All heavy atoms as TSV, in Angstrom:
chain	resi	resn	atom	element	x	y	z
A	1	MET	N	N	10.532	-37.213	9.554
A	1	MET	CA	C	9.699	-37.727	8.498
A	1	MET	C	C	10.444	-37.626	7.162
A	1	MET	O	O	10.794	-38.632	6.604
A	1	MET	CB	C	8.407	-36.926	8.472
A	1	MET	CG	C	7.394	-37.433	7.550
A	1	MET	SD	S	5.846	-36.612	8.024
A	1	MET	CE	C	4.779	-37.255	6.886
A	2	PHE	N	N	10.646	-36.387	6.664
A	2	PHE	CA	C	11.429	-36.180	5.457
A	2	PHE	C	C	12.717	-35.460	5.855
A	2	PHE	O	O	12.678	-34.543	6.662
A	2	PHE	CB	C	10.686	-35.317	4.435
A	2	PHE	CG	C	9.455	-35.973	3.890
A	2	PHE	CD1	C	8.192	-35.551	4.271
A	2	PHE	CD2	C	9.558	-37.030	3.005
A	2	PHE	CE1	C	7.062	-36.152	3.783
A	2	PHE	CE2	C	8.424	-37.635	2.502
A	2	PHE	CZ	C	7.164	-37.203	2.896
A	3	PRO	N	N	13.829	-35.846	5.302
A	3	PRO	CA	C	15.056	-35.123	5.642
A	3	PRO	C	C	15.037	-33.710	5.046
A	3	PRO	O	O	14.643	-33.516	3.896
A	3	PRO	CB	C	16.162	-35.967	5.006
A	3	PRO	CG	C	15.483	-36.747	3.938
A	3	PRO	CD	C	14.059	-36.949	4.386
A	4	ILE	N	N	15.401	-32.742	5.842
A	4	ILE	CA	C	15.433	-31.352	5.390
A	4	ILE	C	C	16.860	-30.992	5.022
A	4	ILE	O	O	17.772	-31.111	5.833
A	4	ILE	CB	C	14.911	-30.412	6.487
A	4	ILE	CG1	C	13.460	-30.750	6.813
A	4	ILE	CG2	C	15.040	-28.958	6.047
A	4	ILE	CD1	C	12.899	-29.973	7.964
A	5	GLN	N	N	17.043	-30.577	3.781
A	5	GLN	CA	C	18.358	-30.169	3.326
A	5	GLN	C	C	18.504	-28.673	3.527
A	5	GLN	O	O	17.571	-27.907	3.349
A	5	GLN	CB	C	18.550	-30.536	1.856
A	5	GLN	CG	C	18.506	-32.016	1.612
A	5	GLN	CD	C	18.609	-32.337	0.135
A	5	GLN	OE1	O	18.651	-31.450	-0.704
A	5	GLN	NE2	N	18.670	-33.620	-0.181
A	6	LYS	N	N	19.668	-28.263	3.888
A	6	LYS	CA	C	19.921	-26.852	4.132
A	6	LYS	C	C	19.976	-26.079	2.814
A	6	LYS	O	O	20.495	-26.563	1.822
A	6	LYS	CB	C	21.254	-26.717	4.870
A	6	LYS	CG	C	21.425	-25.422	5.569
A	6	LYS	CD	C	22.658	-25.460	6.429
A	6	LYS	CE	C	22.637	-24.260	7.335
A	6	LYS	NZ	N	23.759	-24.261	8.241
A	7	ASN	N	N	19.401	-24.857	2.839
A	7	ASN	CA	C	19.404	-23.940	1.696
A	7	ASN	C	C	18.677	-24.490	0.471
A	7	ASN	O	O	19.076	-24.233	-0.658
A	7	ASN	CB	C	20.832	-23.545	1.305
A	7	ASN	CG	C	21.498	-22.738	2.389
A	7	ASN	OD1	O	20.834	-22.063	3.156
A	7	ASN	ND2	N	22.807	-22.826	2.463
A	8	THR	N	N	17.632	-25.266	0.678
A	8	THR	CA	C	16.807	-25.705	-0.435
A	8	THR	C	C	15.375	-25.257	-0.172
A	8	THR	O	O	14.933	-25.161	0.965
A	8	THR	CB	C	16.833	-27.236	-0.602
A	8	THR	OG1	O	16.356	-27.838	0.592
A	8	THR	CG2	C	18.225	-27.726	-0.918
A	9	PHE	N	N	14.680	-24.985	-1.235
A	9	PHE	CA	C	13.306	-24.525	-1.140
A	9	PHE	C	C	12.412	-25.457	-1.935
A	9	PHE	O	O	12.851	-26.095	-2.885
A	9	PHE	CB	C	13.177	-23.088	-1.675
A	9	PHE	CG	C	14.008	-22.105	-0.913
A	9	PHE	CD1	C	15.236	-21.683	-1.404
A	9	PHE	CD2	C	13.573	-21.611	0.298
A	9	PHE	CE1	C	15.999	-20.790	-0.705
A	9	PHE	CE2	C	14.338	-20.717	1.004
A	9	PHE	CZ	C	15.556	-20.293	0.518
A	10	ILE	N	N	11.149	-25.517	-1.560
A	10	ILE	CA	C	10.206	-26.351	-2.290
A	10	ILE	C	C	10.025	-25.808	-3.699
A	10	ILE	O	O	10.035	-26.541	-4.673
A	10	ILE	CB	C	8.854	-26.408	-1.549
A	10	ILE	CG1	C	9.047	-27.119	-0.211
A	10	ILE	CG2	C	7.806	-27.119	-2.376
A	10	ILE	CD1	C	7.849	-27.085	0.688
A	11	VAL	N	N	9.859	-24.476	-3.798
A	11	VAL	CA	C	9.737	-23.829	-5.099
A	11	VAL	C	C	10.974	-22.960	-5.284
A	11	VAL	O	O	11.219	-22.051	-4.500
A	11	VAL	CB	C	8.465	-22.956	-5.164
A	11	VAL	CG1	C	8.371	-22.258	-6.500
A	11	VAL	CG2	C	7.241	-23.800	-4.899
A	12	PRO	N	N	11.775	-23.228	-6.304
A	12	PRO	CA	C	12.978	-22.418	-6.491
A	12	PRO	C	C	12.628	-20.978	-6.865
A	12	PRO	O	O	11.614	-20.710	-7.495
A	12	PRO	CB	C	13.720	-23.113	-7.630
A	12	PRO	CG	C	12.695	-23.915	-8.320
A	12	PRO	CD	C	11.638	-24.266	-7.313
A	13	SER	N	N	13.470	-20.076	-6.466
A	13	SER	CA	C	13.247	-18.664	-6.735
A	13	SER	C	C	13.487	-18.367	-8.216
A	13	SER	O	O	14.517	-18.753	-8.773
A	13	SER	CB	C	14.196	-17.824	-5.885
A	13	SER	OG	O	14.114	-16.481	-6.247
A	14	PRO	N	N	12.536	-17.667	-8.873
A	14	PRO	CA	C	12.768	-17.334	-10.283
A	14	PRO	C	C	13.838	-16.260	-10.455
A	14	PRO	O	O	14.383	-16.095	-11.527
A	14	PRO	CB	C	11.414	-16.831	-10.768
A	14	PRO	CG	C	10.726	-16.370	-9.536
A	14	PRO	CD	C	11.240	-17.239	-8.423
A	15	ALA	N	N	14.141	-15.522	-9.390
A	15	ALA	CA	C	15.125	-14.447	-9.475
A	15	ALA	C	C	16.522	-14.921	-9.126
A	15	ALA	O	O	17.410	-14.119	-8.897
A	15	ALA	CB	C	14.713	-13.312	-8.551
A	16	LYS	N	N	16.726	-16.203	-9.082
A	16	LYS	CA	C	18.024	-16.734	-8.693
A	16	LYS	C	C	19.128	-16.362	-9.687
A	16	LYS	O	O	20.253	-16.126	-9.307
A	16	LYS	CB	C	17.935	-18.251	-8.561
A	16	LYS	CG	C	19.130	-18.889	-7.930
A	16	LYS	CD	C	18.885	-20.364	-7.707
A	16	LYS	CE	C	20.040	-20.978	-6.956
A	16	LYS	NZ	N	19.836	-22.395	-6.707
A	17	ASP	N	N	18.766	-16.276	-10.965
A	17	ASP	CA	C	19.764	-15.999	-11.997
A	17	ASP	C	C	19.991	-14.508	-12.215
A	17	ASP	O	O	20.952	-14.118	-12.862
A	17	ASP	CB	C	19.346	-16.638	-13.321
A	17	ASP	CG	C	19.300	-18.159	-13.213
A	17	ASP	OD1	O	20.022	-18.713	-12.376
A	17	ASP	OD2	O	18.519	-18.762	-13.964
A	18	THR	N	N	19.120	-13.654	-11.691
A	18	THR	CA	C	19.254	-12.221	-11.920
A	18	THR	C	C	19.873	-11.548	-10.699
A	18	THR	O	O	19.712	-12.010	-9.571
A	18	THR	CB	C	17.889	-11.573	-12.201
A	18	THR	OG1	O	17.040	-11.786	-11.079
A	18	THR	CG2	C	17.245	-12.181	-13.438
A	19	ALA	N	N	20.551	-10.473	-10.952
A	19	ALA	CA	C	21.178	-9.727	-9.866
A	19	ALA	C	C	20.134	-8.837	-9.191
A	19	ALA	O	O	19.136	-8.442	-9.787
A	19	ALA	CB	C	22.309	-8.861	-10.422
A	20	ALA	N	N	20.364	-8.531	-7.938
A	20	ALA	CA	C	19.461	-7.653	-7.201
A	20	ALA	C	C	19.535	-6.247	-7.798
A	20	ALA	O	O	20.591	-5.805	-8.234
A	20	ALA	CB	C	19.860	-7.626	-5.736
A	21	PRO	N	N	18.402	-5.533	-7.825
A	21	PRO	CA	C	18.430	-4.183	-8.389
A	21	PRO	C	C	19.253	-3.243	-7.520
A	21	PRO	O	O	19.230	-3.327	-6.296
A	21	PRO	CB	C	16.959	-3.765	-8.411
A	21	PRO	CG	C	16.303	-4.644	-7.411
A	21	PRO	CD	C	17.075	-5.916	-7.378
A	22	THR	N	N	19.973	-2.355	-8.164
A	22	THR	CA	C	20.798	-1.380	-7.449
A	22	THR	C	C	20.678	-0.034	-8.153
A	22	THR	O	O	20.205	0.062	-9.283
A	22	THR	CB	C	22.285	-1.794	-7.441
A	22	THR	OG1	O	22.722	-1.937	-8.790
A	22	THR	CG2	C	22.518	-3.084	-6.692
A	23	GLY	N	N	21.102	1.002	-7.461
A	23	GLY	CA	C	21.175	2.327	-8.055
A	23	GLY	C	C	19.832	2.878	-8.487
A	23	GLY	O	O	18.849	2.832	-7.753
A	24	VAL	N	N	19.786	3.396	-9.707
A	24	VAL	CA	C	18.591	4.045	-10.232
A	24	VAL	C	C	17.442	3.040	-10.354
A	24	VAL	O	O	16.285	3.369	-10.069
A	24	VAL	CB	C	18.891	4.699	-11.599
A	24	VAL	CG1	C	17.637	5.258	-12.224
A	24	VAL	CG2	C	19.943	5.765	-11.449
A	25	ASN	N	N	17.731	1.808	-10.732
A	25	ASN	CA	C	16.694	0.791	-10.868
A	25	ASN	C	C	16.011	0.542	-9.519
A	25	ASN	O	O	14.790	0.430	-9.444
A	25	ASN	CB	C	17.293	-0.502	-11.413
A	25	ASN	CG	C	16.231	-1.527	-11.768
A	25	ASN	OD1	O	15.048	-1.232	-11.810
A	25	ASN	ND2	N	16.670	-2.742	-12.035
A	26	LEU	N	N	16.778	0.470	-8.457
A	26	LEU	CA	C	16.225	0.247	-7.130
A	26	LEU	C	C	15.370	1.424	-6.693
A	26	LEU	O	O	14.235	1.240	-6.222
A	26	LEU	CB	C	17.363	0.028	-6.124
A	26	LEU	CG	C	16.940	-0.207	-4.677
A	26	LEU	CD1	C	16.179	-1.515	-4.546
A	26	LEU	CD2	C	18.164	-0.218	-3.784
A	27	TYR	N	N	15.860	2.631	-6.872
A	27	TYR	CA	C	15.106	3.818	-6.463
A	27	TYR	C	C	13.871	4.028	-7.340
A	27	TYR	O	O	12.855	4.532	-6.867
A	27	TYR	CB	C	16.003	5.050	-6.463
A	27	TYR	CG	C	17.001	4.990	-5.331
A	27	TYR	CD1	C	18.355	4.855	-5.582
A	27	TYR	CD2	C	16.582	5.046	-4.016
A	27	TYR	CE1	C	19.261	4.783	-4.547
A	27	TYR	CE2	C	17.479	4.969	-2.974
A	27	TYR	CZ	C	18.816	4.841	-3.241
A	27	TYR	OH	O	19.711	4.764	-2.210
A	28	ALA	N	N	13.933	3.629	-8.599
A	28	ALA	CA	C	12.762	3.713	-9.458
A	28	ALA	C	C	11.665	2.771	-8.970
A	28	ALA	O	O	10.481	3.122	-8.978
A	28	ALA	CB	C	13.136	3.391	-10.900
A	29	ARG	N	N	12.048	1.599	-8.517
A	29	ARG	CA	C	11.065	0.663	-7.960
A	29	ARG	C	C	10.457	1.220	-6.681
A	29	ARG	O	O	9.250	1.094	-6.458
A	29	ARG	CB	C	11.709	-0.689	-7.681
A	29	ARG	CG	C	12.037	-1.449	-8.928
A	29	ARG	CD	C	12.631	-2.787	-8.602
A	29	ARG	NE	N	13.009	-3.495	-9.812
A	29	ARG	CZ	C	13.181	-4.797	-9.867
A	29	ARG	NH1	N	13.025	-5.538	-8.796
A	29	ARG	NH2	N	13.516	-5.368	-11.004
A	30	PHE	N	N	11.277	1.809	-5.835
A	30	PHE	CA	C	10.759	2.423	-4.609
A	30	PHE	C	C	9.805	3.566	-4.940
A	30	PHE	O	O	8.759	3.718	-4.305
A	30	PHE	CB	C	11.893	2.941	-3.734
A	30	PHE	CG	C	12.700	1.863	-3.063
A	30	PHE	CD1	C	13.989	2.119	-2.651
A	30	PHE	CD2	C	12.176	0.604	-2.830
A	30	PHE	CE1	C	14.739	1.144	-2.017
A	30	PHE	CE2	C	12.919	-0.377	-2.205
A	30	PHE	CZ	C	14.197	-0.106	-1.802
A	31	ALA	N	N	10.161	4.379	-5.918
A	31	ALA	CA	C	9.312	5.510	-6.299
A	31	ALA	C	C	7.982	5.017	-6.867
A	31	ALA	O	O	6.922	5.568	-6.535
A	31	ALA	CB	C	10.035	6.381	-7.324
A	32	LEU	N	N	8.005	3.982	-7.667
A	32	LEU	CA	C	6.774	3.430	-8.229
A	32	LEU	C	C	5.897	2.849	-7.116
A	32	LEU	O	O	4.681	3.078	-7.091
A	32	LEU	CB	C	7.088	2.361	-9.270
A	32	LEU	CG	C	5.875	1.681	-9.893
A	32	LEU	CD1	C	5.046	2.698	-10.670
A	32	LEU	CD2	C	6.300	0.535	-10.781
A	33	ALA	N	N	6.501	2.121	-6.189
A	33	ALA	CA	C	5.733	1.557	-5.075
A	33	ALA	C	C	5.121	2.664	-4.228
A	33	ALA	O	O	3.954	2.578	-3.821
A	33	ALA	CB	C	6.636	0.666	-4.225
A	34	GLY	N	N	5.874	3.711	-3.970
A	34	GLY	CA	C	5.348	4.832	-3.200
A	34	GLY	C	C	4.226	5.549	-3.918
A	34	GLY	O	O	3.233	5.938	-3.309
A	35	ALA	N	N	4.355	5.722	-5.225
A	35	ALA	CA	C	3.315	6.390	-6.000
A	35	ALA	C	C	2.028	5.580	-6.018
A	35	ALA	O	O	0.929	6.129	-5.880
A	35	ALA	CB	C	3.803	6.637	-7.424
A	36	VAL	N	N	2.139	4.267	-6.160
A	36	VAL	CA	C	0.950	3.407	-6.163
A	36	VAL	C	C	0.272	3.446	-4.797
A	36	VAL	O	O	-0.952	3.607	-4.706
A	36	VAL	CB	C	1.322	1.961	-6.560
A	36	VAL	CG1	C	0.174	1.006	-6.293
A	36	VAL	CG2	C	1.730	1.904	-8.021
A	37	CYS	N	N	1.050	3.312	-3.732
A	37	CYS	CA	C	0.475	3.337	-2.381
A	37	CYS	C	C	-0.161	4.686	-2.079
A	37	CYS	O	O	-1.245	4.751	-1.497
A	37	CYS	CB	C	1.542	3.017	-1.350
A	37	CYS	SG	S	2.109	1.321	-1.436
A	38	CYS	N	N	0.488	5.755	-2.473
A	38	CYS	CA	C	-0.049	7.094	-2.240
A	38	CYS	C	C	-1.338	7.298	-3.029
A	38	CYS	O	O	-2.306	7.865	-2.513
A	38	CYS	CB	C	0.990	8.129	-2.636
A	38	CYS	SG	S	0.498	9.814	-2.280
A	39	GLY	N	N	-1.377	6.832	-4.241
A	39	GLY	CA	C	-2.587	6.964	-5.055
A	39	GLY	C	C	-3.761	6.203	-4.465
A	39	GLY	O	O	-4.886	6.708	-4.422
A	40	VAL	N	N	-3.516	5.000	-3.991
A	40	VAL	CA	C	-4.583	4.203	-3.373
A	40	VAL	C	C	-5.069	4.867	-2.092
A	40	VAL	O	O	-6.275	4.974	-1.852
A	40	VAL	CB	C	-4.091	2.765	-3.098
A	40	VAL	CG1	C	-5.074	2.002	-2.236
A	40	VAL	CG2	C	-3.866	2.036	-4.410
A	41	THR	N	N	-4.150	5.341	-1.275
A	41	THR	CA	C	-4.529	5.979	-0.015
A	41	THR	C	C	-5.336	7.244	-0.263
A	41	THR	O	O	-6.379	7.456	0.371
A	41	THR	CB	C	-3.270	6.317	0.805
A	41	THR	OG1	O	-2.549	5.117	1.042
A	41	THR	CG2	C	-3.626	6.957	2.115
A	42	HIS	N	N	-4.871	8.089	-1.168
A	42	HIS	CA	C	-5.602	9.323	-1.448
A	42	HIS	C	C	-6.953	9.028	-2.103
A	42	HIS	O	O	-7.939	9.707	-1.823
A	42	HIS	CB	C	-4.775	10.262	-2.330
A	42	HIS	CG	C	-3.769	11.024	-1.563
A	42	HIS	ND1	N	-2.555	10.480	-1.194
A	42	HIS	CD2	C	-3.789	12.270	-1.062
A	42	HIS	CE1	C	-1.874	11.378	-0.513
A	42	HIS	NE2	N	-2.597	12.484	-0.417
A	43	GLY	N	N	-7.008	8.041	-2.951
A	43	GLY	CA	C	-8.269	7.672	-3.575
A	43	GLY	C	C	-9.294	7.161	-2.584
A	43	GLY	O	O	-10.494	7.377	-2.733
A	44	ALA	N	N	-8.828	6.491	-1.535
A	44	ALA	CA	C	-9.743	5.962	-0.520
A	44	ALA	C	C	-10.113	7.011	0.524
A	44	ALA	O	O	-11.241	7.029	1.018
A	44	ALA	CB	C	-9.112	4.753	0.155
A	45	MET	N	N	-9.180	7.881	0.885
A	45	MET	CA	C	-9.413	8.792	2.000
A	45	MET	C	C	-10.014	10.137	1.595
A	45	MET	O	O	-10.626	10.806	2.428
A	45	MET	CB	C	-8.114	9.031	2.769
A	45	MET	CG	C	-7.601	7.795	3.474
A	45	MET	SD	S	-8.831	6.962	4.488
A	45	MET	CE	C	-9.185	8.191	5.708
A	46	THR	N	N	-9.876	10.565	0.367
A	46	THR	CA	C	-10.426	11.863	-0.039
A	46	THR	C	C	-11.954	11.910	0.093
A	46	THR	O	O	-12.474	12.891	0.630
A	46	THR	CB	C	-9.975	12.222	-1.455
A	46	THR	OG1	O	-8.546	12.315	-1.455
A	46	THR	CG2	C	-10.559	13.543	-1.909
A	47	PRO	N	N	-12.693	10.889	-0.344
A	47	PRO	CA	C	-14.142	10.950	-0.130
A	47	PRO	C	C	-14.528	11.005	1.354
A	47	PRO	O	O	-15.484	11.689	1.721
A	47	PRO	CB	C	-14.660	9.670	-0.783
A	47	PRO	CG	C	-13.621	9.295	-1.759
A	47	PRO	CD	C	-12.328	9.738	-1.166
A	48	VAL	N	N	-13.797	10.305	2.193
A	48	VAL	CA	C	-14.067	10.341	3.628
A	48	VAL	C	C	-13.815	11.744	4.168
A	48	VAL	O	O	-14.597	12.263	4.980
A	48	VAL	CB	C	-13.183	9.307	4.369
A	48	VAL	CG1	C	-13.331	9.417	5.869
A	48	VAL	CG2	C	-13.510	7.902	3.899
A	49	ASP	N	N	-12.757	12.378	3.720
A	49	ASP	CA	C	-12.444	13.732	4.175
A	49	ASP	C	C	-13.480	14.738	3.679
A	49	ASP	O	O	-13.824	15.682	4.396
A	49	ASP	CB	C	-11.047	14.129	3.690
A	49	ASP	CG	C	-10.560	15.398	4.341
A	49	ASP	OD1	O	-10.704	15.518	5.582
A	49	ASP	OD2	O	-10.045	16.273	3.628
A	50	VAL	N	N	-14.011	14.544	2.473
A	50	VAL	CA	C	-15.049	15.434	1.952
A	50	VAL	C	C	-16.298	15.338	2.818
A	50	VAL	O	O	-16.898	16.352	3.191
A	50	VAL	CB	C	-15.363	15.104	0.474
A	50	VAL	CG1	C	-16.625	15.794	0.009
A	50	VAL	CG2	C	-14.192	15.483	-0.412
A	51	VAL	N	N	-16.700	14.125	3.182
A	51	VAL	CA	C	-17.874	13.945	4.039
A	51	VAL	C	C	-17.625	14.583	5.404
A	51	VAL	O	O	-18.496	15.282	5.940
A	51	VAL	CB	C	-18.213	12.450	4.177
A	51	VAL	CG1	C	-19.267	12.213	5.247
A	51	VAL	CG2	C	-18.671	11.886	2.841
A	52	LYS	N	N	-16.461	14.378	5.982
A	52	LYS	CA	C	-16.128	14.964	7.280
A	52	LYS	C	C	-16.182	16.490	7.222
A	52	LYS	O	O	-16.732	17.138	8.121
A	52	LYS	CB	C	-14.738	14.515	7.721
A	52	LYS	CG	C	-14.284	15.150	9.031
A	52	LYS	CD	C	-12.808	14.945	9.262
A	52	LYS	CE	C	-11.981	15.651	8.251
A	52	LYS	NZ	N	-11.322	16.865	8.616
A	53	THR	N	N	-15.646	17.070	6.162
A	53	THR	CA	C	-15.642	18.524	6.034
A	53	THR	C	C	-17.060	19.066	5.882
A	53	THR	O	O	-17.400	20.098	6.482
A	53	THR	CB	C	-14.780	18.941	4.831
A	53	THR	OG1	O	-13.471	18.417	5.005
A	53	THR	CG2	C	-14.701	20.445	4.701
A	54	ARG	N	N	-17.889	18.378	5.116
A	54	ARG	CA	C	-19.278	18.828	4.964
A	54	ARG	C	C	-20.030	18.754	6.291
A	54	ARG	O	O	-20.845	19.621	6.596
A	54	ARG	CB	C	-19.988	17.997	3.907
A	54	ARG	CG	C	-19.528	18.336	2.522
A	54	ARG	CD	C	-20.327	17.614	1.488
A	54	ARG	NE	N	-19.843	17.963	0.157
A	54	ARG	CZ	C	-20.397	17.537	-0.956
A	54	ARG	NH1	N	-21.452	16.750	-0.909
A	54	ARG	NH2	N	-19.903	17.894	-2.105
A	55	ILE	N	N	-19.768	17.727	7.073
A	55	ILE	CA	C	-20.409	17.615	8.385
A	55	ILE	C	C	-19.951	18.749	9.298
A	55	ILE	O	O	-20.749	19.345	10.019
A	55	ILE	CB	C	-20.107	16.238	9.016
A	55	ILE	CG1	C	-20.847	15.146	8.251
A	55	ILE	CG2	C	-20.495	16.201	10.492
A	55	ILE	CD1	C	-20.457	13.744	8.648
A	56	GLN	N	N	-18.676	19.090	9.247
A	56	GLN	CA	C	-18.160	20.162	10.093
A	56	GLN	C	C	-18.672	21.534	9.655
A	56	GLN	O	O	-18.916	22.405	10.494
A	56	GLN	CB	C	-16.629	20.168	10.071
A	56	GLN	CG	C	-16.014	19.013	10.811
A	56	GLN	CD	C	-14.503	18.994	10.690
A	56	GLN	OE1	O	-13.944	19.600	9.769
A	56	GLN	NE2	N	-13.848	18.298	11.595
A	57	LEU	N	N	-18.855	21.738	8.367
A	57	LEU	CA	C	-19.293	23.046	7.875
A	57	LEU	C	C	-20.802	23.258	7.982
A	57	LEU	O	O	-21.261	24.398	8.036
A	57	LEU	CB	C	-18.855	23.235	6.419
A	57	LEU	CG	C	-17.358	23.399	6.199
A	57	LEU	CD1	C	-17.040	23.479	4.711
A	57	LEU	CD2	C	-16.838	24.630	6.923
A	58	SER	N	N	-21.566	22.189	8.009
A	58	SER	CA	C	-23.025	22.306	8.100
A	58	SER	C	C	-23.558	21.414	9.215
A	58	SER	O	O	-24.260	20.430	8.958
A	58	SER	CB	C	-23.665	21.904	6.773
A	58	SER	OG	O	-23.182	22.692	5.727
A	59	PRO	N	N	-23.256	21.737	10.468
A	59	PRO	CA	C	-23.714	20.863	11.552
A	59	PRO	C	C	-25.229	20.867	11.726
A	59	PRO	O	O	-25.796	19.900	12.229
A	59	PRO	CB	C	-23.007	21.429	12.786
A	59	PRO	CG	C	-22.680	22.824	12.441
A	59	PRO	CD	C	-22.474	22.852	10.959
A	60	GLU	N	N	-25.905	21.935	11.298
A	60	GLU	CA	C	-27.362	21.984	11.451
A	60	GLU	C	C	-28.054	20.973	10.540
A	60	GLU	O	O	-29.166	20.536	10.827
A	60	GLU	CB	C	-27.886	23.397	11.175
A	60	GLU	CG	C	-27.685	23.910	9.761
A	60	GLU	CD	C	-26.302	24.494	9.485
A	60	GLU	OE1	O	-25.500	24.620	10.416
A	60	GLU	OE2	O	-26.040	24.809	8.310
A	61	ILE	N	N	-27.430	20.566	9.474
A	61	ILE	CA	C	-28.014	19.584	8.554
A	61	ILE	C	C	-27.691	18.160	9.002
A	61	ILE	O	O	-28.557	17.288	9.009
A	61	ILE	CB	C	-27.499	19.808	7.116
A	61	ILE	CG1	C	-27.957	21.161	6.596
A	61	ILE	CG2	C	-27.954	18.693	6.188
A	61	ILE	CD1	C	-27.360	21.533	5.257
A	62	TYR	N	N	-26.440	17.925	9.399
A	62	TYR	CA	C	-25.978	16.560	9.632
A	62	TYR	C	C	-26.057	16.115	11.086
A	62	TYR	O	O	-25.939	14.934	11.355
A	62	TYR	CB	C	-24.536	16.409	9.127
A	62	TYR	CG	C	-24.418	16.609	7.641
A	62	TYR	CD1	C	-23.899	17.786	7.122
A	62	TYR	CD2	C	-24.857	15.641	6.757
A	62	TYR	CE1	C	-23.791	17.981	5.752
A	62	TYR	CE2	C	-24.760	15.830	5.394
A	62	TYR	CZ	C	-24.229	16.995	4.903
A	62	TYR	OH	O	-24.135	17.178	3.550
A	63	ASN	N	N	-26.230	17.019	12.030
A	63	ASN	CA	C	-26.260	16.632	13.441
A	63	ASN	C	C	-27.666	16.674	14.018
A	63	ASN	O	O	-27.887	17.100	15.134
A	63	ASN	CB	C	-25.333	17.543	14.273
A	63	ASN	CG	C	-23.885	17.240	14.028
A	63	ASN	OD1	O	-23.537	16.146	13.613
A	63	ASN	ND2	N	-23.033	18.212	14.290
A	64	LYS	N	N	-28.629	16.191	13.267
A	64	LYS	CA	C	-30.001	16.166	13.773
A	64	LYS	C	C	-30.195	15.096	14.826
A	64	LYS	O	O	-31.005	15.211	15.709
A	64	LYS	CB	C	-30.974	15.934	12.612
A	64	LYS	CG	C	-31.073	17.114	11.683
A	64	LYS	CD	C	-32.073	16.895	10.598
A	64	LYS	CE	C	-32.125	18.137	9.712
A	64	LYS	NZ	N	-33.077	17.989	8.620
A	65	VAL	N	N	-29.443	14.024	14.751
A	65	VAL	CA	C	-29.516	12.951	15.722
A	65	VAL	C	C	-28.290	13.031	16.608
A	65	VAL	O	O	-27.169	12.943	16.147
A	65	VAL	CB	C	-29.577	11.573	15.028
A	65	VAL	CG1	C	-29.610	10.456	16.055
A	65	VAL	CG2	C	-30.758	11.489	14.093
A	66	SER	N	N	-28.510	13.233	17.894
A	66	SER	CA	C	-27.367	13.293	18.802
A	66	SER	C	C	-27.245	11.961	19.531
A	66	SER	O	O	-28.227	11.329	19.901
A	66	SER	CB	C	-27.537	14.427	19.806
A	66	SER	OG	O	-28.691	14.206	20.579
A	67	ILE	N	N	-26.012	11.576	19.728
A	67	ILE	CA	C	-25.737	10.286	20.391
A	67	ILE	C	C	-25.324	10.553	21.826
A	67	ILE	O	O	-24.629	11.401	22.168
A	67	ILE	CB	C	-24.648	9.505	19.643
A	67	ILE	CG1	C	-25.159	9.158	18.268
A	67	ILE	CG2	C	-24.272	8.266	20.404
A	67	ILE	CD1	C	-24.145	8.469	17.387
């Protein structure tokens, strides 16, 4: 249908003119990504863990209905 040219993209990459990050810049990006992911995970899972711990510590309150 349309001829496909090798190594061409529909939308050109905006990072084509910049060099890939290396050294401290690369590790700083990894550290930031890890910190963001860790913060989101801990923010989501800590309330779940609090509920689980309360259920385990007070089974007479939370286990009134048995499955």
